[in-house]
N, C-alpha and C positions, 0 to 999 in steps of 0.2 A: 932687097925691099924692105921697107921700114914695116915692121907691126902696128898693127891699129893705135896700139895704145900709147906707141911714139908719136904717132901722125896725130893723136891728141892732145898729148903733151907738147908737142910742137908748134900748136896752135893751126897745125895744117887742114885739120878735120874737127868740127863741132860736135856738140853731144846736142840731142832734139830730146825731150820728154815731151812724151804724148799723154796730157791727162793733169789738170796743175791742180787737183784736189789735195786731199789731207797728206797724202803720200806722195804725189808728183810735186809737190812745190818745195817742198823742203828737200828734194834728192836734187831737183834742179837748181837750188840755191847755194845747195853746198857744194857741188860740184863747179859749178860758177865761181868759188872761191879761187879756183885753178885753172878752168879749162874755160874754153868757148862754149856759150851754151844758148842754145834755143829754145823756147818754153813755147808747146803749142797745143791751146784749148780752143773747142769747136764752138763755147761760149763768148763770143766778143764783150760782153758784159762784163764777164769775170776777167777776161785778158785786159779791159781797159783798166781797171782796178789796181793789178799788178802792176800795169805800166807807170802807175801813179806810187807803187810802195805801198799797196794795201793787199793783204791778205783776205779774200772774200772769206774763208773759213774761221778767220778771226783768231788763227793759234802762232802766225808769227807777226811782230813786232816791224815797222818798220824800218829799223834800224839795220836788220838784217836783209833789205833790201841793196840798201848803200854799198857802192865798190864793187860789186858783182860784176862780173865778165857775160851779162844774160840779156837778153832781147826777148820779149813776148811776142805772140802773133795767133791769131786765130786765121789765117792763111795758110793753107797749105801748099801753096805753090813757093811760100818763104823757107821749106825744111830740107828743101832737093838736094843741098850743097853739105848736107850732114855727114857724117860717115858712120855713127852711134844714135841708133833708135833705140830710146827707154819707154816701153810702153807700160802707163801705170795709172789706167781708167779703173772707174770700179765693174765691179762683176754682184749683180746682185742677183735676187731670184722675183719669180714673178708670183701672182697670186696664189700660183698653184703648188709654191714652194719650189719650181723648179729653175734651175740656172735660167739667167737671162743674159746671154752672150752677145748682145746687141752693141754693145758698145766695146768690146772687144775683139769682136768681130769686124766692127766699122772703124777702131784704129789699126787694123792688122791690112783693112784697105789702103787706106792712109798711107803707110809703110809701103805698100805693095806700088803705090803711085809715085813714090818718092825714090824709093831706093836704086842703089847702084851697085856694080858689081865690087866686092870686097869689103860692103860696108857689116856693119854690125847689129843684129838684133835683139834685145835684151827684155824679157816680161817680167815684171813685175808683180802684174796683178792676181790676186790670189784665184785657182781654179783646180779642177781635179786633175789628178796625174794623166798625161797623156794630150789635154788638150791644146799645150804650145806646138807640138808637132805633128797632131793630128788633125786639128782645126783652125789652125793661126797660121802656120806655115805655107800648106798648100795654096792660101788665098794670096799671101805676098809672091809665091811662083808663078801662078796662074797671072798674076797683072804686071807682075816684072818682067817675065819671061826667064827669070833666073831660077839656077838649082842650091837650096839651100846645102850646106857643108863647101859644096865645088864652086859656088860664086859668091854667098854669102853667111856668113856665120850667125847661130844662132844660141841665145845663152836662156837662163831662166833664175832670177834672184828674188827669192819671195820679201815682198814689204815687212819690217817690223817696226813701222812708225806706230807708237804708241801716243795718240791726242792727248792733249794734257798732263802729259810725264814731262815737267820739267828738267827732272833728277835724270833722265835718259833720253837725251835727245840722238839724234840720227846717228853722230860719230861713236857715241857710247853704249851702240848694241852691234853684238856681234852679228856680221852679215854671211849667209849662205849665198854661194856662187855655185852655177852649173853652166855649161859648154857642149855645144853639139862634136866637138873633137879637143883632142889637145889644146892645140893653137888657139881655140877659142876660151878656153878652161883658162889658160895663161895670161891671155889679156884682160879679160873680165876680171879677173882675179886681180892683176894690176890696178886696173880701173878702181875697182871699188875699194881698193887697199889703199888708196893714195887719200882716202877721206874718212876710211872707218877706222878708228882707233883702236877699237875691242877687237879685232880680229876678223879673219873672214874664214869660215870654212868652204873647202871645196868637193862639192859634193858629187857621187862618181857619174851619174846622168841625170837628165833633164827631168826625167819622172820621178828619182828620187828628191829635187829639189821639192818638185810640185807637192809630191807625196808631205816631203817632212812638214811644209806647209800649212796643209791643209788637216794634218792629223794634231796640229798643237794646238788648235782652236776646239777639235773634235774632243780632244781630250779635256779641255776646261767644260766642254760644253755638259758632257757626260758625266763629270767630277760634280758639276755645280745642280745637274738635276738629281742627285742622290742626294746631297743636301736640302734640295727642297721638298725630297719627299720624307726626308727624315726631319725637316722642320713642320710637316703637315701631323706626322706621328707624334712628334712631340708637342705640340700644341693639344692636340686631345689629351695627353697625359699633363698638361701644366706646367710644362719642364720649356726653360728657354735653351733655345738651338742654339745661340750664341755661348751662354753658359757652358755647355755642353761641348761645344769646339776649342773652348778655351781651355777647360781640363781635358779632352783628348791631346789637343796641341804640346802637351807637356811630355808626349812619346816622342821619342828622337824621330821615328820616321812617318808620324801622321803630317798628313798636308792640309794645311788650314784652307779649303775652298768653305765659301759661305754661302746660304740661301740667297735668293734674289731674284729679280728681272733679268732677264737674258736678253738684250737688244742688241744695237749697234750692226755695224757692216762687216762684223768678221764674225764672233763666237754665234751669235743667232742664225749666222746664215752658212758659213762654210761646210758646217756638216750635210747640209742638203745636196752640195755639190758632189762630195764623197757618196752619198746614197745615190745620187744620180748615176754616177760612175758605176758604180755595185750591183745597181739596177740593170744596167746595160751589160752586162757581164753573167745577168742571171743570179743574181747573188742578192739576200736580203735580209740584210742586218739587222738585227733584233734591239742590241743594246743602242746603238747610234739613235735607231728611229724612236726609239722610246724617252731616250732622254732628251730628244727635239718636244715630244708630244708633251712631256714633263713640262719644261720650261716654256713653250708656248702657251702652256694653261695655266700658269702662275699669274698672269697681270686677271684673266676672269674669277681665280680665288680669291686674289687678295679684293676684288669689288664685291664678291658674296661677302665675304667678312665682312665687310663694310655693312653691307644692306643685311645680314642678321644681325649685327651690333644697333641698326636703326630701329628693326623689330623689334627687338628685343627690351629696348628703350620707350616702346610705345608710340614711336615717333610717324607720323605721316610722310609716307619716303618722298613721295612727289612736291612735299611743303621743306624736305630737309636741304640743308647747304652742306658740301665738304669742299673744304679747300685740300688740293694735291700742289706739294711743294716739290716742284724739280719737273720739268719736262725733257729735257735732254735724257741721250741713252746711257750717260754716265758722269760722274761729277768733275765740274769745272771746266765743260766745252762746252760749245755753240750745238755742236752735232745733234741733230736731232733723225739719222735715218735709222730707221727701225726701231724708234723709241717704244716701250714696251706700256710705258707711261699712257699713250694713246689708247690701247686696249683697256686700259682700266677707266679713263674718259669714257670712253664708248659704252663699256658693259655699265656702267653708273648711269649713263643718261639712257641707257634702255628701259631702266626702272623708274626712271623721269625725276631722278634726283637732280639738284641745281648745283653744277661743279663747276668751283673755280680753279683755274692753275695760273702759278707763279713763278717764276723762272730768274735767276739773275742775269745767266747767259744765253739763253734762247731768243731768238728773234719771234717776235709775235707775228710779225708778217706771212715768214717760212711757214710757220705751224697752219695758218691759216690757209696758205694755200696747198699744203699737203695732207692737212688733215682736218681741214674745216673747223677748225677751232682756235680763238686768240689766246692772248696771255692776260689774266685782269691785271687793270693798274694800282698797285697796291693792295694789301691784306685788308680785308671789310668785315670783321668777325663781330660779334660772335659766331663761330660754325659750329655746326650739330659734331663735326668728325674733322681732322685734319688726317692726311696720308703724307706722310714725311718720306719722299719715295727717292730723291737724290740726293747725296751726301755732299753738295755744294760747300766750299769753305764755308758759303756764307751761313748756311744751316747749322753747322758742327759748336760752334758755341754759344748757343741759345740757353737764357736761363730756364729753371725750370718752371716758373711761373708763367714765362711766356706765353708757354701752351695753355694755361688756365686763364690767360688774359684774353684770348683770341678763339676759346671754345665756352660751349654754354656750360652750366653746371653740370648737366648730366652727358656732356660731349665726350668722344673718345679721340684717341691719338693711335692708328697705325705708324709703328716706326719703321718701316721696309729693312732698315740696314741695322738697326741696333741701337742706335746711337746715345738714346737717354735711357736705356735698360737700367743703369744704376740710379736713375734718378726719379723712377717712375712714382716712388713713394712720396717725392715733394710734387708732382703734377695736382692732386688732388682730381685725378679724371681716370678714366678709365684706359689702361694702355696695353697695346699688343705690340708683339714683334714677330719677323718670322721664325 
């Protein structure tokens, strides 16, 4: 009997990718270069765009859709003939910073209603160790009447897509794979190995693969929180944190993490999944929790710096105007998920500051729908202050007098990325960076 990889390679079975966002769509299109693929998403409007060769997330060019062996659908009835189901749905947190497994469990129900004996299910969604086997698989078993391992195979291969990073597309990023037994590991490794040029790492168990993913971002979160705390200390001492990092970075084993806002769908979310699992086990990790608290507090800290500067200048806060440059969670992407810029906006508005936001990549409509504010059309200074929040390419090559032109003579510039720290003397404005 042919193994699953051989059946997919022969065109006998198709790959179904469930969830076509920042992670799922690139995977689906990459597999569709070689194999038959069905891209499934519950949002018919997104599906309609992809059927026209348009990426709703604005990450993939139309040319990347051409010549692919893929069809897109929002009809779960059209995925039942597939043999491999890859789940790549979001794993967000709720307002209480607890894991929201609604999309993941919903996708598991979709799989459970479609799967047949001998099929494969591979999860890519980031979650806590044990979630695949303890939370998702039982749903598939109940709805399908099949038993994992014996009747269908399960694997986990954590996503490593980095939106906005053109230097490291999917095939150039080493992939972790895992399976429920030797056969599944062998087939899943072959499947991903056929599209990943950077290589495959075979994890010993599904839980190991889940844990590896969750600590990648937890480690970064904790390290960034340290730099954020250091930036507060050094600012009190009138020391530029970025200069300190540059100097310390001359040592071979120093890692150059930098202070800043921590948002997005990974670093600002994943540690909460690990904390949740730890607390289920009766543990209360202090370092991880402290890191999350520090990073979640940075937006309020930055807003308070701006308010203090307005007060120090004797300005009437409610009559002041501040421009925020950047609304996405990171540079050169359109992704606004869990953007901490929103927290700065809300904190300033709580003090009745007039806040205007510009961003060359974000959607004004999406910001209004998600967060209740829209982008300003054009920069209409002079402002009392400018907060340079996101290092979009468009904001990295401004002349020093640009800031003087767009701020009042007694205005200030908060440069969160330290992009212009070497030009602050030419700005003729009060300059501050983390």
